[in-house]
N, CA, C and O atoms as CSV, one atom per row, in Angstrom:
chain,resi,resn,atom,element,x,y,z
A,1,MET,N,N,10.501,0.347,0.389
A,1,MET,CA,C,9.824,0.601,1.981
A,1,MET,C,C,8.718,-0.931,2.558
A,1,MET,O,O,8.121,-1.699,1.804
A,2,LEU,N,N,8.728,-0.948,3.131
A,2,LEU,CA,C,8.442,-2.128,3.948
A,2,LEU,C,C,6.684,-1.726,3.734
A,2,LEU,O,O,5.988,-2.637,3.287
A,3,VAL,N,N,6.203,-0.772,3.961
A,3,VAL,CA,C,4.639,-0.450,4.239
A,3,VAL,C,C,4.676,-0.609,2.825
A,3,VAL,O,O,3.494,-0.630,2.481
A,4,PHE,N,N,5.477,-0.745,1.717
A,4,PHE,CA,C,4.334,-0.352,-0.067
A,4,PHE,C,C,4.436,-2.444,-0.328
A,4,PHE,O,O,4.014,-2.882,-1.399
A,5,ARG,N,N,4.993,-3.430,0.715
A,5,ARG,CA,C,4.360,-4.747,0.535
A,5,ARG,C,C,2.947,-5.279,1.598
A,5,ARG,O,O,2.293,-6.310,1.442
A,6,ILE,N,N,2.748,-4.196,2.701
A,6,ILE,CA,C,1.439,-4.384,3.168
A,6,ILE,C,C,0.542,-3.548,3.200
A,6,ILE,O,O,0.618,-2.389,3.606
A,7,LEU,N,N,-0.489,-4.185,2.706
A,7,LEU,CA,C,-1.347,-2.732,2.346
A,7,LEU,C,C,-2.815,-3.207,2.866
A,7,LEU,O,O,-3.108,-4.379,2.627
A,8,TYR,N,N,-3.804,-2.364,3.587
A,8,TYR,CA,C,-4.857,-3.032,4.167
A,8,TYR,C,C,-5.452,-2.942,2.740
A,8,TYR,O,O,-5.195,-2.290,1.728
A,9,GLN,N,N,-6.722,-4.256,3.245
A,9,GLN,CA,C,-7.756,-4.543,2.117
A,9,GLN,C,C,-8.850,-3.294,2.020
A,9,GLN,O,O,-9.756,-2.990,2.796
A,10,HIS,N,N,-8.380,-2.626,0.643
A,10,HIS,CA,C,-9.093,-1.854,0.158
A,10,HIS,C,C,-9.210,-2.291,-1.656
A,10,HIS,O,O,-8.330,-3.023,-2.109
A,11,SER,N,N,-9.980,-1.945,-2.293
A,11,SER,CA,C,-10.133,-2.268,-3.118
A,11,SER,C,C,-9.328,-1.730,-4.698
A,11,SER,O,O,-9.272,-2.217,-5.827
A,12,ALA,N,N,-8.634,-0.137,-3.869
A,12,ALA,CA,C,-8.051,0.346,-4.985
A,12,ALA,C,C,-6.681,-1.086,-4.339
A,12,ALA,O,O,-6.711,-2.216,-4.824
A,13,ASN,N,N,-5.976,-0.813,-3.596
A,13,ASN,CA,C,-4.708,-1.484,-3.096
A,13,ASN,C,C,-4.488,-2.908,-3.472
A,13,ASN,O,O,-3.399,-3.357,-3.829
A,14,LEU,N,N,-5.878,-3.766,-3.344
A,14,LEU,CA,C,-5.783,-4.996,-4.133
A,14,LEU,C,C,-5.622,-5.108,-5.887
A,14,LEU,O,O,-5.585,-6.174,-6.502
A,15,GLU,N,N,-5.536,-3.707,-6.511
A,15,GLU,CA,C,-4.827,-3.780,-7.822
A,15,GLU,C,C,-3.573,-4.238,-7.630
A,15,GLU,O,O,-3.269,-5.252,-8.259
A,16,VAL,N,N,-2.593,-3.642,-6.765
A,16,VAL,CA,C,-1.511,-3.702,-6.781
A,16,VAL,C,C,-0.925,-5.474,-7.173
A,16,VAL,O,O,0.145,-5.614,-7.765
A,17,GLY,N,N,-1.552,-6.392,-6.868
A,17,GLY,CA,C,-1.642,-7.996,-7.284
A,17,GLY,C,C,-0.747,-8.809,-6.013
A,17,GLY,O,O,-0.201,-9.912,-5.994
A,18,LEU,N,N,-0.848,-7.949,-5.197
A,18,LEU,CA,C,0.650,-8.954,-4.256
A,18,LEU,C,C,-0.655,-10.257,-3.609
A,18,LEU,O,O,-1.865,-10.363,-3.810
A,19,SER,N,N,0.118,-10.892,-2.971
A,19,SER,CA,C,-0.255,-12.358,-2.534
A,19,SER,C,C,-1.145,-11.785,-0.975
A,19,SER,O,O,-0.796,-10.911,-0.182
A,20,SER,N,N,-2.025,-12.417,-0.966
A,20,SER,CA,C,-3.453,-12.102,0.237
A,20,SER,C,C,-2.499,-11.626,1.365
A,20,SER,O,O,-2.585,-10.488,1.826
A,21,ASP,N,N,-1.318,-12.800,1.919
A,21,ASP,CA,C,-0.612,-12.415,3.167
A,21,ASP,C,C,0.067,-11.160,3.477
A,21,ASP,O,O,0.689,-10.908,4.509
A,22,CYS,N,N,-0.187,-10.130,2.109
A,22,CYS,CA,C,0.340,-9.139,2.192
A,22,CYS,C,C,-0.591,-8.020,2.463
A,22,CYS,O,O,-0.091,-6.897,2.406
A,23,TYR,N,N,-2.083,-8.129,2.798
A,23,TYR,CA,C,-2.737,-7.399,2.853
A,23,TYR,C,C,-3.144,-7.480,4.782
A,23,TYR,O,O,-2.623,-8.251,5.588
A,24,PHE,N,N,-4.262,-6.366,5.082
A,24,PHE,CA,C,-4.528,-6.746,6.590
A,24,PHE,C,C,-6.366,-5.659,6.187
A,24,PHE,O,O,-6.796,-4.844,5.372
A,25,HIS,N,N,-6.674,-6.170,7.010
A,25,HIS,CA,C,-8.073,-5.052,7.007
A,25,HIS,C,C,-8.083,-4.038,7.538
A,25,HIS,O,O,-7.397,-4.180,8.550
A,26,CYS,N,N,-8.376,-3.260,7.493
A,26,CYS,CA,C,-8.471,-1.629,7.571
A,26,CYS,C,C,-8.986,-1.542,8.960
A,26,CYS,O,O,-10.076,-2.074,9.166
A,27,GLY,N,N,-8.306,-0.887,10.067
A,27,GLY,CA,C,-8.372,-0.845,11.523
A,27,GLY,C,C,-8.046,-1.931,12.235
A,27,GLY,O,O,-8.614,-2.151,13.305
A,28,ASP,N,N,-7.264,-2.608,11.833
A,28,ASP,CA,C,-6.701,-3.693,12.471
A,28,ASP,C,C,-4.944,-3.477,12.896
A,28,ASP,O,O,-3.977,-3.924,12.278
A,29,VAL,N,N,-4.950,-2.942,13.702
A,29,VAL,CA,C,-3.522,-2.834,14.235
A,29,VAL,C,C,-2.729,-3.513,14.695
A,29,VAL,O,O,-1.541,-3.191,14.717
A,30,GLY,N,N,-3.319,-4.961,15.327
A,30,GLY,CA,C,-2.641,-5.901,15.992
A,30,GLY,C,C,-2.406,-6.426,14.355
A,30,GLY,O,O,-1.260,-6.215,13.958
A,31,ALA,N,N,-3.169,-6.964,13.532
A,31,ALA,CA,C,-2.672,-7.629,12.001
A,31,ALA,C,C,-1.466,-6.960,11.472
A,31,ALA,O,O,-0.340,-7.415,11.272
A,32,LEU,N,N,-2.080,-5.467,11.243
A,32,LEU,CA,C,-0.862,-4.503,10.570
A,32,LEU,C,C,0.836,-4.799,11.586
A,32,LEU,O,O,1.904,-4.867,10.979
A,33,ALA,N,N,0.776,-4.903,12.767
A,33,ALA,CA,C,2.058,-5.290,13.700
A,33,ALA,C,C,2.472,-6.287,13.150
A,33,ALA,O,O,3.527,-6.183,12.524
A,34,ALA,N,N,1.755,-7.631,13.204
A,34,ALA,CA,C,2.532,-8.702,12.986
A,34,ALA,C,C,3.307,-8.632,11.686
A,34,ALA,O,O,4.474,-8.920,11.420
A,35,LYS,N,N,1.741,-7.896,10.547
A,35,LYS,CA,C,2.638,-7.880,9.469
A,35,LYS,C,C,3.954,-7.313,9.103
A,35,LYS,O,O,4.737,-7.635,8.209
A,36,LEU,N,N,4.002,-6.519,9.883
A,36,LEU,CA,C,5.181,-5.280,9.531
A,36,LEU,C,C,6.415,-6.277,10.638
A,36,LEU,O,O,7.633,-6.102,10.661
A,37,GLN,N,N,5.840,-7.015,11.233
A,37,GLN,CA,C,7.124,-7.820,12.167
A,37,GLN,C,C,7.658,-8.816,11.535
A,37,GLN,O,O,8.855,-9.059,11.689
A,38,LYS,N,N,6.785,-9.651,10.623
A,38,LYS,CA,C,6.956,-10.775,9.654
A,38,LYS,C,C,8.057,-9.952,8.690
A,38,LYS,O,O,9.233,-10.281,8.845
A,39,VAL,N,N,7.817,-9.101,7.889
A,39,VAL,CA,C,8.528,-8.367,6.893
A,39,VAL,C,C,10.022,-7.781,7.588
A,39,VAL,O,O,10.980,-7.448,6.891
A,40,ILE,N,N,10.009,-7.727,9.109
A,40,ILE,CA,C,11.357,-7.460,9.790
A,40,ILE,C,C,12.345,-8.200,9.764
A,40,ILE,O,O,13.517,-8.045,9.423
A,41,ASP,N,N,11.497,-9.394,10.334
A,41,ASP,CA,C,12.358,-10.647,10.900
A,41,ASP,C,C,12.864,-11.621,9.009
A,41,ASP,O,O,13.624,-12.544,8.720
A,42,GLU,N,N,12.130,-10.921,8.388
A,42,GLU,CA,C,12.423,-12.100,6.998
A,42,GLU,C,C,13.752,-11.303,6.647
A,42,GLU,O,O,14.025,-10.165,7.028
A,43,ASP,N,N,14.590,-12.203,5.774
A,43,ASP,CA,C,15.639,-11.621,4.791
A,43,ASP,C,C,15.372,-10.704,3.694
A,43,ASP,O,O,14.551,-10.932,2.805
A,44,TYR,N,N,16.010,-9.776,3.774
A,44,TYR,CA,C,15.774,-8.774,2.798
A,44,TYR,C,C,15.739,-9.275,1.178
A,44,TYR,O,O,16.620,-10.075,0.860
A,45,HIS,N,N,14.958,-8.932,0.331
A,45,HIS,CA,C,14.869,-8.998,-1.045
A,45,HIS,C,C,14.031,-8.028,-1.511
A,45,HIS,O,O,13.062,-7.560,-0.913
A,46,HIS,N,N,14.538,-7.665,-2.881
A,46,HIS,CA,C,14.118,-6.777,-3.564
A,46,HIS,C,C,12.714,-7.666,-4.650
A,46,HIS,O,O,12.486,-8.759,-5.167
A,47,VAL,N,N,12.145,-6.408,-4.508
A,47,VAL,CA,C,10.513,-6.719,-4.989
A,47,VAL,C,C,10.521,-5.623,-6.176
A,47,VAL,O,O,10.688,-4.406,-6.090
A,48,GLN,N,N,10.277,-6.472,-7.371
A,48,GLN,CA,C,10.049,-4.998,-9.088
A,48,GLN,C,C,8.551,-5.334,-8.678
A,48,GLN,O,O,8.106,-6.470,-8.518
A,49,TYR,N,N,7.783,-4.015,-8.522
A,49,TYR,CA,C,6.728,-3.832,-9.231
A,49,TYR,C,C,6.393,-3.077,-10.562
A,49,TYR,O,O,6.640,-1.871,-10.590
A,50,ASP,N,N,5.828,-3.708,-11.721
A,50,ASP,CA,C,5.103,-3.232,-12.826
A,50,ASP,C,C,4.083,-1.561,-12.437
A,50,ASP,O,O,2.924,-1.296,-12.117
A,51,MET,N,N,4.960,-1.030,-12.624
A,51,MET,CA,C,4.299,1.075,-12.602
A,51,MET,C,C,3.907,1.543,-13.491
A,51,MET,O,O,3.451,2.686,-13.512
A,52,ALA,N,N,3.986,0.718,-14.542
A,52,ALA,CA,C,3.647,0.932,-16.428
A,52,ALA,C,C,2.063,1.241,-16.366
A,52,ALA,O,O,1.659,2.104,-17.146
A,53,PRO,N,N,1.163,0.640,-15.545
A,53,PRO,CA,C,-0.288,1.054,-15.683
A,53,PRO,C,C,-0.650,2.161,-14.761
A,53,PRO,O,O,-1.845,2.386,-14.574
A,54,TYR,N,N,0.256,2.879,-14.165
A,54,TYR,CA,C,0.087,3.983,-13.406
A,54,TYR,C,C,0.280,5.067,-14.246
A,54,TYR,O,O,1.324,5.335,-14.842
A,55,VAL,N,N,-1.005,5.823,-14.279
A,55,VAL,CA,C,-0.297,7.590,-14.610
A,55,VAL,C,C,0.020,8.891,-13.576
A,55,VAL,O,O,-0.882,9.720,-13.460
A,56,TRP,N,N,0.717,9.003,-13.157
A,56,TRP,CA,C,1.535,9.413,-12.415
A,56,TRP,C,C,0.831,11.163,-12.471
A,56,TRP,O,O,0.344,11.524,-11.400
A,57,ASP,N,N,0.801,11.717,-13.100
A,57,ASP,CA,C,0.256,13.152,-13.673
A,57,ASP,C,C,-0.936,12.859,-13.117
A,57,ASP,O,O,-1.323,13.521,-12.154
A,58,ARG,N,N,-1.778,11.718,-13.689
A,58,ARG,CA,C,-3.572,11.817,-13.103
A,58,ARG,C,C,-3.377,11.311,-11.301
A,58,ARG,O,O,-4.168,11.800,-10.495
A,59,ILE,N,N,-2.564,10.577,-10.932
A,59,ILE,CA,C,-2.651,10.525,-9.664
A,59,ILE,C,C,-2.146,11.943,-8.761
A,59,ILE,O,O,-2.593,12.195,-7.643
A,60,ALA,N,N,-1.496,12.493,-9.222
A,60,ALA,CA,C,-0.726,13.661,-8.125
A,60,ALA,C,C,-1.804,14.595,-8.501
A,60,ALA,O,O,-1.948,15.503,-7.682
A,61,GLU,N,N,-2.744,14.628,-9.695
A,61,GLU,CA,C,-4.085,15.248,-9.290
A,61,GLU,C,C,-4.998,15.297,-8.453
A,61,GLU,O,O,-5.456,16.214,-7.771
A,62,GLN,N,N,-5.286,13.980,-8.582
A,62,GLN,CA,C,-6.223,13.688,-7.607
A,62,GLN,C,C,-6.033,13.502,-6.093
A,62,GLN,O,O,-6.931,13.792,-5.302
A,63,VAL,N,N,-4.571,12.900,-5.623
A,63,VAL,CA,C,-4.001,13.452,-4.092
A,63,VAL,C,C,-4.012,15.171,-3.906
A,63,VAL,O,O,-4.136,15.587,-2.754
A,64,MET,N,N,-3.909,15.974,-4.806
A,64,MET,CA,C,-4.011,17.062,-4.879
A,64,MET,C,C,-5.510,17.258,-4.266
A,64,MET,O,O,-5.577,17.885,-3.209
A,65,GLY,N,N,-6.721,16.771,-4.847
A,65,GLY,CA,C,-7.752,16.989,-4.741
A,65,GLY,C,C,-8.006,17.005,-3.118
A,65,GLY,O,O,-8.506,17.751,-2.277
A,66,VAL,N,N,-7.379,15.768,-3.188
A,66,VAL,CA,C,-7.550,15.308,-1.569
A,66,VAL,C,C,-7.230,16.053,-0.319
A,66,VAL,O,O,-7.617,15.894,0.839
A,67,TYR,N,N,-6.409,16.917,-0.874
A,67,TYR,CA,C,-5.665,17.775,-0.114
A,67,TYR,C,C,-6.389,18.941,0.337
A,67,TYR,O,O,-6.599,19.321,1.489
A,68,GLU,N,N,-6.791,19.525,-0.947
A,68,GLU,CA,C,-7.340,20.841,-1.431
A,68,GLU,C,C,-9.007,20.493,-0.653
A,68,GLU,O,O,-9.486,21.406,0.018
A,69,GLY,N,N,-9.770,19.235,-0.782
A,69,GLY,CA,C,-10.430,19.124,-0.155
A,69,GLY,C,C,-10.765,19.124,1.352
A,69,GLY,O,O,-11.886,19.282,1.835
A,70,LEU,N,N,-9.273,18.862,2.202
A,70,LEU,CA,C,-9.693,19.051,3.473
A,70,LEU,C,C,-9.159,20.085,3.700
A,70,LEU,O,O,-8.930,20.165,4.907
A,71,SER,N,N,-8.635,21.459,2.829
A,71,SER,CA,C,-8.577,22.496,3.660
A,71,SER,C,C,-9.745,23.131,3.184
A,71,SER,O,O,-9.541,24.336,3.328
A,72,GLU,N,N,-11.357,22.871,2.475
A,72,GLU,CA,C,-12.334,23.733,2.523
A,72,GLU,C,C,-13.252,23.834,3.748
A,72,GLU,O,O,-14.167,24.657,3.768
């Protein structure tokens, strides 16, 4: 997905280790739009990510915690 290549500059997202041109400042809609357009205009190429460092059961628990917190 295109969105996974363009992340806003938040410390957790910086851990992904993409080049700086893949990030935008949170709240800068114009920068996000420009980054998305650039990706759309480029030729498609597969990007391989090392997902080994992520513990998906723990991530799922954290996401559930966020949703449960919203419902309180």
